[in-house]
MMTF fields as JSON, N, C-alpha, C and O atoms, coordinates in Angstrom:
{
  "mmtfVersion": "1.0.0",
  "mmtfProducer": "UNKNOWN",
  "numBonds": 427,
  "numAtoms": 428,
  "numGroups": 107,
  "numChains": 1,
  "numModels": 1,
  "chainsPerModel": [1],
  "groupsPerChain": [107],
  "chainIdList": ["A"],
  "bondAtomList": [4, 2, 8, 6, 12, 10, 16, 14, 20, 18, 24, 22, 28, 26, 32, 30, 36, 34, 40, 38, 44, 42, 48, 46, 52, 50, 56, 54, 60, 58, 64, 62, 68, 66, 72, 70, 76, 74, 80, 78, 84, 82, 88, 86, 92, 90, 96, 94, 100, 98, 104, 102, 108, 106, 112, 110, 116, 114, 120, 118, 124, 122, 128, 126, 132, 130, 136, 134, 140, 138, 144, 142, 148, 146, 152, 150, 156, 154, 160, 158, 164, 162, 168, 166, 172, 170, 176, 174, 180, 178, 184, 182, 188, 186, 192, 190, 196, 194, 200, 198, 204, 202, 208, 206, 212, 210, 216, 214, 220, 218, 224, 222, 228, 226, 232, 230, 236, 234, 240, 238, 244, 242, 248, 246, 252, 250, 256, 254, 260, 258, 264, 262, 268, 266, 272, 270, 276, 274, 280, 278, 284, 282, 288, 286, 292, 290, 296, 294, 300, 298, 304, 302, 308, 306, 312, 310, 316, 314, 320, 318, 324, 322, 328, 326, 332, 330, 336, 334, 340, 338, 344, 342, 348, 346, 352, 350, 356, 354, 360, 358, 364, 362, 368, 366, 372, 370, 376, 374, 380, 378, 384, 382, 388, 386, 392, 390, 396, 394, 400, 398, 404, 402, 408, 406, 412, 410, 416, 414, 420, 418, 424, 422],
  "bondOrderList": [1, 1, 1, 1, 1, 1, 1, 1, 1, 1, 1, 1, 1, 1, 1, 1, 1, 1, 1, 1, 1, 1, 1, 1, 1, 1, 1, 1, 1, 1, 1, 1, 1, 1, 1, 1, 1, 1, 1, 1, 1, 1, 1, 1, 1, 1, 1, 1, 1, 1, 1, 1, 1, 1, 1, 1, 1, 1, 1, 1, 1, 1, 1, 1, 1, 1, 1, 1, 1, 1, 1, 1, 1, 1, 1, 1, 1, 1, 1, 1, 1, 1, 1, 1, 1, 1, 1, 1, 1, 1, 1, 1, 1, 1, 1, 1, 1, 1, 1, 1, 1, 1, 1, 1, 1, 1],
  "groupList": [{"groupName": "MET", "atomNameList": ["N", "CA", "C", "O"], "elementList": ["N", "C", "C", "O"], "formalChargeList": [0, 0, 0, 0], "bondAtomList": [1, 0, 2, 1, 3, 2], "bondOrderList": [1, 1, 2], "singleLetterCode": "M", "chemCompType": "L-PEPTIDE LINKING"}, {"groupName": "THR", "atomNameList": ["N", "CA", "C", "O"], "elementList": ["N", "C", "C", "O"], "formalChargeList": [0, 0, 0, 0], "bondAtomList": [1, 0, 2, 1, 3, 2], "bondOrderList": [1, 1, 2], "singleLetterCode": "T", "chemCompType": "L-PEPTIDE LINKING"}, {"groupName": "ASP", "atomNameList": ["N", "CA", "C", "O"], "elementList": ["N", "C", "C", "O"], "formalChargeList": [0, 0, 0, 0], "bondAtomList": [1, 0, 2, 1, 3, 2], "bondOrderList": [1, 1, 2], "singleLetterCode": "D", "chemCompType": "L-PEPTIDE LINKING"}, {"groupName": "PHE", "atomNameList": ["N", "CA", "C", "O"], "elementList": ["N", "C", "C", "O"], "formalChargeList": [0, 0, 0, 0], "bondAtomList": [1, 0, 2, 1, 3, 2], "bondOrderList": [1, 1, 2], "singleLetterCode": "F", "chemCompType": "L-PEPTIDE LINKING"}, {"groupName": "SER", "atomNameList": ["N", "CA", "C", "O"], "elementList": ["N", "C", "C", "O"], "formalChargeList": [0, 0, 0, 0], "bondAtomList": [1, 0, 2, 1, 3, 2], "bondOrderList": [1, 1, 2], "singleLetterCode": "S", "chemCompType": "L-PEPTIDE LINKING"}, {"groupName": "ARG", "atomNameList": ["N", "CA", "C", "O"], "elementList": ["N", "C", "C", "O"], "formalChargeList": [0, 0, 0, 0], "bondAtomList": [1, 0, 2, 1, 3, 2], "bondOrderList": [1, 1, 2], "singleLetterCode": "R", "chemCompType": "L-PEPTIDE LINKING"}, {"groupName": "GLN", "atomNameList": ["N", "CA", "C", "O"], "elementList": ["N", "C", "C", "O"], "formalChargeList": [0, 0, 0, 0], "bondAtomList": [1, 0, 2, 1, 3, 2], "bondOrderList": [1, 1, 2], "singleLetterCode": "Q", "chemCompType": "L-PEPTIDE LINKING"}, {"groupName": "ALA", "atomNameList": ["N", "CA", "C", "O"], "elementList": ["N", "C", "C", "O"], "formalChargeList": [0, 0, 0, 0], "bondAtomList": [1, 0, 2, 1, 3, 2], "bondOrderList": [1, 1, 2], "singleLetterCode": "A", "chemCompType": "L-PEPTIDE LINKING"}, {"groupName": "GLU", "atomNameList": ["N", "CA", "C", "O"], "elementList": ["N", "C", "C", "O"], "formalChargeList": [0, 0, 0, 0], "bondAtomList": [1, 0, 2, 1, 3, 2], "bondOrderList": [1, 1, 2], "singleLetterCode": "E", "chemCompType": "L-PEPTIDE LINKING"}, {"groupName": "LYS", "atomNameList": ["N", "CA", "C", "O"], "elementList": ["N", "C", "C", "O"], "formalChargeList": [0, 0, 0, 0], "bondAtomList": [1, 0, 2, 1, 3, 2], "bondOrderList": [1, 1, 2], "singleLetterCode": "K", "chemCompType": "L-PEPTIDE LINKING"}, {"groupName": "ILE", "atomNameList": ["N", "CA", "C", "O"], "elementList": ["N", "C", "C", "O"], "formalChargeList": [0, 0, 0, 0], "bondAtomList": [1, 0, 2, 1, 3, 2], "bondOrderList": [1, 1, 2], "singleLetterCode": "I", "chemCompType": "L-PEPTIDE LINKING"}, {"groupName": "ASN", "atomNameList": ["N", "CA", "C", "O"], "elementList": ["N", "C", "C", "O"], "formalChargeList": [0, 0, 0, 0], "bondAtomList": [1, 0, 2, 1, 3, 2], "bondOrderList": [1, 1, 2], "singleLetterCode": "N", "chemCompType": "L-PEPTIDE LINKING"}, {"groupName": "LEU", "atomNameList": ["N", "CA", "C", "O"], "elementList": ["N", "C", "C", "O"], "formalChargeList": [0, 0, 0, 0], "bondAtomList": [1, 0, 2, 1, 3, 2], "bondOrderList": [1, 1, 2], "singleLetterCode": "L", "chemCompType": "L-PEPTIDE LINKING"}, {"groupName": "GLY", "atomNameList": ["N", "CA", "C", "O"], "elementList": ["N", "C", "C", "O"], "formalChargeList": [0, 0, 0, 0], "bondAtomList": [1, 0, 2, 1, 3, 2], "bondOrderList": [1, 1, 2], "singleLetterCode": "G", "chemCompType": "PEPTIDE LINKING"}, {"groupName": "TRP", "atomNameList": ["N", "CA", "C", "O"], "elementList": ["N", "C", "C", "O"], "formalChargeList": [0, 0, 0, 0], "bondAtomList": [1, 0, 2, 1, 3, 2], "bondOrderList": [1, 1, 2], "singleLetterCode": "W", "chemCompType": "L-PEPTIDE LINKING"}, {"groupName": "TYR", "atomNameList": ["N", "CA", "C", "O"], "elementList": ["N", "C", "C", "O"], "formalChargeList": [0, 0, 0, 0], "bondAtomList": [1, 0, 2, 1, 3, 2], "bondOrderList": [1, 1, 2], "singleLetterCode": "Y", "chemCompType": "L-PEPTIDE LINKING"}, {"groupName": "VAL", "atomNameList": ["N", "CA", "C", "O"], "elementList": ["N", "C", "C", "O"], "formalChargeList": [0, 0, 0, 0], "bondAtomList": [1, 0, 2, 1, 3, 2], "bondOrderList": [1, 1, 2], "singleLetterCode": "V", "chemCompType": "L-PEPTIDE LINKING"}],
  "groupTypeList": [0, 1, 2, 3, 4, 2, 5, 6, 5, 7, 8, 8, 7, 9, 3, 7, 0, 2, 8, 8, 1, 7, 3, 9, 10, 7, 7, 5, 5, 11, 5, 12, 12, 13, 8, 14, 7, 7, 13, 8, 0, 9, 12, 1, 8, 8, 8, 1, 8, 7, 15, 9, 9, 7, 16, 16, 6, 7, 2, 3, 8, 8, 7, 13, 2, 8, 2, 16, 10, 5, 9, 12, 12, 13, 2, 12, 1, 7, 7, 2, 1, 2, 16, 4, 8, 7, 2, 10, 5, 7, 9, 12, 8, 8, 0, 7, 16, 8, 7, 9, 5, 6, 3, 0, 4, 13, 11],
  "groupIdList": [1, 2, 3, 4, 5, 6, 7, 8, 9, 10, 11, 12, 13, 14, 15, 16, 17, 18, 19, 20, 21, 22, 23, 24, 25, 26, 27, 28, 29, 30, 31, 32, 33, 34, 35, 36, 37, 38, 39, 40, 41, 42, 43, 44, 45, 46, 47, 48, 49, 50, 51, 52, 53, 54, 55, 56, 57, 58, 59, 60, 61, 62, 63, 64, 65, 66, 67, 68, 69, 70, 71, 72, 73, 74, 75, 76, 77, 78, 79, 80, 81, 82, 83, 84, 85, 86, 87, 88, 89, 90, 91, 92, 93, 94, 95, 96, 97, 98, 99, 100, 101, 102, 103, 104, 105, 106, 107],
  "secStructList": [7, 2, 2, 2, 2, 2, 2, 2, 2, 2, 2, 2, 2, 2, 2, 2, 2, 2, 2, 2, 2, 2, 2, 2, 2, 2, 2, 2, 2, 2, 2, 2, 2, 2, 2, 2, 2, 2, 2, 2, 6, 6, 7, 7, 2, 2, 2, 2, 2, 2, 2, 2, 2, 2, 2, 2, 2, 2, 6, 6, 1, 1, 1, 1, 1, 2, 2, 2, 2, 2, 2, 2, 2, 2, 2, 2, 2, 2, 6, 6, 7, 7, 7, 7, 2, 2, 2, 2, 2, 2, 2, 2, 2, 2, 2, 2, 2, 2, 2, 2, 2, 2, 2, 2, 2, 6, 7],
  "xCoordList": [-29.37, -29.389, -28.677, -28.053, -28.763, -28.128, -26.613, -25.957, -26.038, -24.594, -24.119, -23.095, -24.855, -24.49, -24.57, -23.666, -25.624, -25.782, -24.68, -24.13, -24.362, -23.285, -21.952, -21.175, -21.697, -20.446, -20.37, -19.315, -21.489, -21.528, -21.265, -20.507, -21.877, -21.637, -20.176, -19.581, -19.617, -18.218, -17.292, -16.337, -17.58, -16.783, -16.898, -15.904, -18.101, -18.313, -17.575, -16.981, -17.608, -16.907, -15.399, -14.711, -14.889, -13.452, -13.05, -12.016, -13.856, -13.563, -13.515, -12.595, -14.496, -14.535, -13.305, -12.723, -12.916, -11.752, -10.469, -9.604, -10.35, -9.184, -9.096, -8.01, -10.232, -10.261, -9.86, -9.108, -10.349, -10.015, -8.522, -7.882, -7.979, -6.549, -5.719, -4.745, -6.097, -5.37, -5.418, -4.423, -6.566, -6.711, -5.781, -5.092, -5.764, -4.928, -3.443, -2.678, -3.04, -1.635, -1.273, -0.194, -2.153, -1.885, -1.786, -0.919, -2.658, -2.605, -1.298, -0.679, -0.888, 0.377, 1.549, 2.467, 1.511, 2.564, 2.643, 3.735, 1.504, 1.485, 1.997, 2.67, 1.687, 2.235, 3.758, 4.463, 4.258, 5.708, 6.349, 7.417, 5.695, 6.191, 6.192, 7.14, 5.139, 5.07, 6.163, 6.735, 6.443, 7.506, 8.864, 9.676, 9.097, 10.345, 10.464, 11.496, 9.389, 9.41, 9.593, 10.312, 8.95, 9.094, 10.554, 11.065, 11.207, 12.635, 13.473, 14.411, 13.133, 13.846, 13.668, 14.573, 12.484, 12.183, 12.578, 12.419, 13.1, 13.551, 12.429, 12.615, 11.272, 10.129, 10.29, 10.992, 9.633, 9.646, 8.777, 8.087, 8.82, 8.028, 6.528, 5.802, 6.077, 4.661, 4.282, 3.23, 5.145, 4.899, 4.903, 4.132, 5.769, 5.846, 4.544, 4.037, 3.999, 2.73, 1.621, 0.853, 1.544, 0.516, 0.748, -0.203, 2.003, 2.321, 1.981, 1.474, 2.256, 1.911, 0.411, -0.004, -0.398, -1.851, -2.244, -3.149, -1.574, -1.877, -1.564, -2.28, -0.498, -0.15, -1.206, -1.601, -1.659, -2.716, -3.978, -4.617, -4.337, -5.534, -5.388, -6.374, -4.186, -3.955, -4.305, -4.661, -4.205, -4.486, -5.969, -6.332, -6.834, -8.268, -8.715, -9.885, -7.799, -8.163, -8.549, -9.497, -7.825, -8.111, -7.581, -6.777, -8.043, -7.581, -6.114, -5.648, -5.4, -3.989, -3.087, -3.528, -1.818, -0.802, -0.389, 0.38, -0.88, -0.428, -0.703, 0.089, -1.82, -2.134, -1.109, -0.725, -0.675, 0.33, 1.679, 2.368, 2.049, 3.323, 3.34, 4.334, 2.242, 2.14, 2.296, 3.0, 1.636, 1.746, 3.182, 3.73, 3.788, 5.156, 6.122, 6.975, 5.992, 6.898, 6.755, 7.754, 5.516, 5.302, 5.872, 6.53, 5.63, 6.111, 7.631, 8.265, 8.215, 9.663, 10.367, 11.44, 9.773, 10.332, 10.245, 11.206, 9.091, 8.909, 9.88, 10.296, 10.241, 11.177, 12.629, 13.556, 12.815, 14.145, 15.022, 16.215, 14.407, 15.184, 15.646, 15.125, 16.596, 17.127, 16.531, 17.259, 15.198, 14.488, 13.709, 12.951, 13.899, 13.225, 11.962, 11.719, 11.174, 9.982, 10.373, 9.688, 11.469, 11.948, 12.308, 12.046, 12.911, 13.246, 11.974, 11.926, 10.947, 9.684, 9.04, 8.556, 9.027, 8.432, 9.18, 8.564, 10.506, 11.305, 10.988, 10.845, 10.881, 10.585, 9.173, 8.926, 8.25, 6.881, 6.866, 6.173, 7.615, 7.697, 8.338, 7.871, 9.388, 10.072, 9.132, 9.082, 8.392, 7.475, 6.274, 5.707, 5.88, 4.792, 5.196, 4.402, 6.428, 6.935, 7.011, 6.625, 7.513, 7.631, 6.259, 6.072, 5.301, 3.951, 3.318, 2.668, 3.5, 2.917, 3.598, 2.937, 4.909, 5.638, 5.141, 4.903, 4.985, 4.511, 3.083, 2.762, 2.244, 0.851, 0.78, 0.038, 1.544, 1.513, 2.093, 1.701, 3.04, 3.63, 2.869, 3.193, 1.851, 1.018, 1.577, 1.095, 2.571, 3.157, 2.331, 2.67],
  "yCoordList": [-3.738, -3.21, -4.147, -3.683, -5.436, -6.401, -6.256, -6.377, -5.999, -5.827, -4.667, -4.77, -3.573, -2.415, -2.761, -2.418, -3.425, -3.823, -4.783, -4.662, -5.732, -6.681, -5.956, -6.231, -5.037, -4.282, -3.428, -3.321, -2.832, -2.009, -2.859, -2.443, -4.03, -4.926, -5.377, -5.469, -5.65, -6.07, -4.949, -5.196, -3.725, -2.574, -2.369, -2.085, -2.513, -2.36, -3.454, -3.186, -4.664, -5.773, -5.545, -5.801, -5.068, -4.784, -3.677, -3.776, -2.629, -1.536, -2.044, -1.711, -2.846, -3.384, -4.254, -4.189, -5.05, -5.915, -5.082, -5.38, -4.048, -3.169, -2.469, -2.335, -2.025, -1.357, -2.324, -1.955, -3.544, -4.547, -4.877, -5.022, -4.993, -5.266, -4.126, -4.364, -2.891, -1.729, -1.695, -1.364, -2.034, -2.061, -3.113, -2.845, -4.298, -5.378, -5.032, -5.319, -4.415, -4.022, -2.94, -2.992, -1.957, -0.892, -1.46, -1.05, -2.392, -3.006, -3.781, -3.723, -4.496, -5.247, -4.278, -4.508, -3.196, -2.174, -1.619, -1.463, -1.327, -0.765, -1.754, -1.355, -3.035, -4.044, -4.099, -4.162, -4.075, -4.082, -2.828, -2.895, -1.704, -0.443, -0.493, -0.037, -1.043, -1.191, -2.1, -1.852, -3.155, -4.077, -3.376, -3.55, -2.585, -1.811, -0.843, -0.789, -0.074, 0.915, 0.241, 0.756, -0.908, -1.644, -2.058, -2.018, -2.448, -2.783, -1.576, -1.684, -0.421, 0.817, 1.175, 1.727, 0.854, 1.18, 0.05, 0.16, -1.045, -2.202, -2.806, -3.089, -2.993, -3.591, -5.107, -5.704, -5.715, -7.175, -7.762, -7.031, -9.067, -9.733, -9.485, -9.22, -9.572, -9.334, -7.881, -7.596, -6.972, -5.548, -5.238, -4.402, -5.91, -5.719, -6.129, -5.41, -7.275, -7.735, -6.722, -6.391, -6.238, -5.244, -3.934, -3.286, -3.553, -2.296, -2.361, -1.392, -3.49, -3.644, -3.448, -2.795, -4.005, -3.839, -2.38, -1.873, -1.716, -0.31, 0.58, 1.545, 0.254, 1.037, 0.824, 1.777, -0.401, -0.676, 0.101, 0.698, 0.097, 0.811, 2.32, 3.008, 2.838, 4.279, 4.767, 5.931, 3.887, 4.269, 4.532, 5.072, 4.164, 4.377, 5.755, 6.109, 6.53, 7.826, 8.847, 9.611, 8.859, 9.803, 9.224, 8.292, 9.793, 9.328, 9.7, 10.718, 8.864, 9.133, 8.514, 7.752, 8.858, 8.245, 9.117, 8.67, 10.344, 11.271, 10.773, 11.027, 10.061, 9.547, 8.506, 8.467, 7.673, 6.652, 7.317, 6.967, 8.264, 8.967, 9.703, 9.666, 10.362, 11.093, 10.146, 10.465, 8.982, 8.008, 7.533, 7.536, 7.127, 6.617, 7.685, 7.412, 8.898, 9.968, 10.248, 10.411, 10.305, 10.535, 9.426, 9.693, 8.186, 7.044, 6.927, 6.659, 7.127, 7.021, 8.168, 7.977, 9.344, 10.486, 10.238, 10.49, 9.742, 9.452, 8.378, 8.384, 7.456, 6.387, 6.841, 6.055, 8.131, 8.736, 8.056, 7.841, 7.725, 7.174, 8.325, 9.437, 8.06, 9.085, 8.869, 8.66, 8.921, 8.704, 9.972, 10.473, 10.483, 11.714, 11.393, 10.244, 12.415, 12.245, 11.78, 10.95, 12.315, 11.9, 10.415, 9.709, 9.945, 8.521, 7.674, 6.64, 8.127, 7.398, 7.363, 6.317, 8.502, 8.555, 7.649, 6.993, 7.613, 6.732, 5.268, 4.453, 4.946, 3.567, 3.183, 2.039, 4.139, 3.89, 3.5, 2.559, 4.209, 3.878, 2.508, 1.715, 2.24, 0.949, -0.195, -1.223, -0.004, -1.045, -1.196, -2.285, -0.129, -0.224, -1.148, -1.965, -1.005, -1.87, -3.317, -4.239, -3.506, -4.86, -5.493, -6.678, -4.714, -5.241, -5.675, -6.719, -4.889, -5.242, -6.501, -7.379, -6.584, -7.773, -9.013, -10.05, -8.912, -10.046, -10.427, -11.608, -9.43, -9.703, -10.41, -11.378, -9.926, -10.508, -11.919, -12.743, -12.19, -13.531, -14.476, -15.66, -13.953, -14.801, -15.084, -15.995, -14.347, -14.569, -13.918, -14.0],
  "zCoordList": [-29.789, -28.452, -27.472, -26.517, -27.696, -26.811, -26.855, -25.82, -28.036, -28.142, -27.28, -26.604, -27.302, -26.487, -25.003, -24.242, -24.587, -23.18, -22.753, -21.659, -23.619, -23.314, -23.179, -22.264, -24.087, -24.059, -22.788, -22.163, -22.422, -21.219, -19.967, -19.09, -19.877, -18.739, -18.694, -17.621, -19.847, -19.902, -19.425, -18.688, -19.846, -19.406, -17.898, -17.23, -17.365, -15.919, -15.15, -14.105, -15.653, -15.004, -15.035, -14.047, -16.16, -16.281, -15.313, -14.651, -15.225, -14.306, -12.872, -12.125, -12.484, -11.121, -10.853, -9.771, -11.818, -11.661, -11.55, -10.727, -12.372, -12.308, -10.954, -10.391, -10.436, -9.132, -8.025, -7.123, -8.085, -7.083, -7.125, -6.083, -8.324, -8.479, -7.905, -7.191, -8.213, -7.693, -6.17, -5.525, -5.594, -4.139, -3.531, -2.547, -4.116, -3.589, -3.678, -2.757, -4.786, -4.946, -3.938, -3.346, -3.728, -2.757, -1.344, -0.572, -1.003, 0.327, 0.509, 1.571, -0.521, -0.456, -0.324, 0.462, -1.096, -1.016, 0.409, 0.955, 1.0, 2.341, 3.382, 4.332, 3.215, 4.13, 4.015, 5.022, 2.778, 2.569, 3.167, 3.775, 2.988, 3.534, 5.06, 5.699, 5.636, 7.088, 7.62, 8.681, 6.87, 7.28, 7.263, 8.172, 6.22, 6.136, 7.31, 7.978, 7.556, 8.635, 9.988, 10.844, 10.188, 11.442, 11.651, 12.77, 10.579, 10.664, 11.041, 11.831, 10.475, 10.803, 12.275, 12.901, 12.828, 14.227, 15.174, 16.39, 14.596, 15.374, 16.232, 17.416, 15.607, 16.301, 16.364, 15.547, 17.337, 17.445, 16.327, 15.617, 16.185, 15.148, 15.351, 14.392, 16.588, 16.883, 16.619, 16.046, 17.042, 16.801, 15.299, 14.829, 14.564, 13.119, 12.451, 11.59, 12.836, 12.256, 12.51, 11.607, 13.736, 14.081, 13.334, 12.897, 13.192, 12.519, 11.028, 10.463, 10.4, 8.98, 8.779, 7.822, 9.667, 9.585, 9.805, 9.143, 10.722, 11.01, 9.802, 9.537, 9.077, 7.883, 6.797, 6.125, 6.624, 5.647, 6.022, 5.156, 7.296, 7.758, 7.593, 7.328, 7.745, 7.615, 6.215, 6.033, 5.23, 3.848, 3.611, 2.566, 4.553, 4.399, 4.884, 4.744, 5.45, 6.012, 4.942, 5.124, 3.839, 2.756, 1.452, 1.447, 0.357, -0.956, -1.137, -0.624, -1.867, -2.13, -1.084, -0.224, -1.175, -0.318, 0.862, 1.714, 0.93, 1.964, 3.374, 4.282, 3.575, 4.903, 5.353, 6.522, 4.427, 4.742, 5.011, 5.97, 4.173, 4.349, 5.692, 6.418, 6.006, 7.265, 8.467, 9.424, 8.409, 9.505, 9.659, 10.761, 8.55, 8.618, 9.113, 9.958, 8.588, 8.986, 10.48, 11.18, 10.968, 12.394, 13.248, 14.254, 12.863, 13.645, 13.602, 14.623, 12.423, 12.296, 13.017, 13.59, 12.989, 13.718, 15.22, 15.948, 15.691, 17.114, 17.593, 18.752, 16.7, 17.054, 16.92, 17.113, 16.585, 16.484, 15.431, 15.642, 14.296, 13.182, 12.297, 12.387, 11.469, 10.559, 9.166, 8.196, 9.08, 7.819, 7.498, 8.329, 6.289, 5.869, 5.077, 4.707, 4.827, 3.997, 2.595, 1.996, 2.081, 0.748, 0.745, -0.228, 1.84, 1.953, 1.913, 1.247, 2.633, 2.679, 1.308, 0.878, 0.61, -0.735, -1.711, -2.551, -1.6, -2.464, -2.157, -3.068, -0.882, -0.48, -0.912, -1.291, -0.854, -1.293, -2.773, -3.161, -3.585, -5.016, -5.224, -6.041, -4.494, -4.598, -4.217, -4.893, -3.132, -2.67, -3.605, -3.704, -4.285, -5.256, -6.409, -6.873, -6.853, -7.928, -7.451, -8.17, -6.234, -5.682, -5.463, -5.741, -4.969, -4.732, -6.04, -6.099, -7.085, -8.386, -8.924, -9.479, -8.76, -9.223, -8.483, -9.101, -7.174, -6.384, -6.786, -6.914, -6.98, -7.339, -8.698, -8.862, -9.654, -10.998, -11.033, -11.86, -10.118, -10.096, -9.178, -9.093, -8.488, -7.652, -6.287, -5.615, -5.844, -4.504, -3.437, -2.257]
}
């Protein structure tokens, strides 16, 4: 019975660790995405820092990436940039790869 309990605790610990890792990578991806969008909108350094945080917070509105995409699309459209939803989705994928690379390398 102890082997089963030990195995169950190990599985639960692994699941929690995997979830934490996924959260950290998503937050890093969103910061990178916010930095990109801030550059597109020509924000100042201070505005960029605040905007990156706002993009990370936007991801807490609902499950999935639609809340982040919606925020970026609205902000980029309001700033009169020539960025489409497809551009944002492509950049989101690119930043997801970069965030994972940075996380795995410890940056």
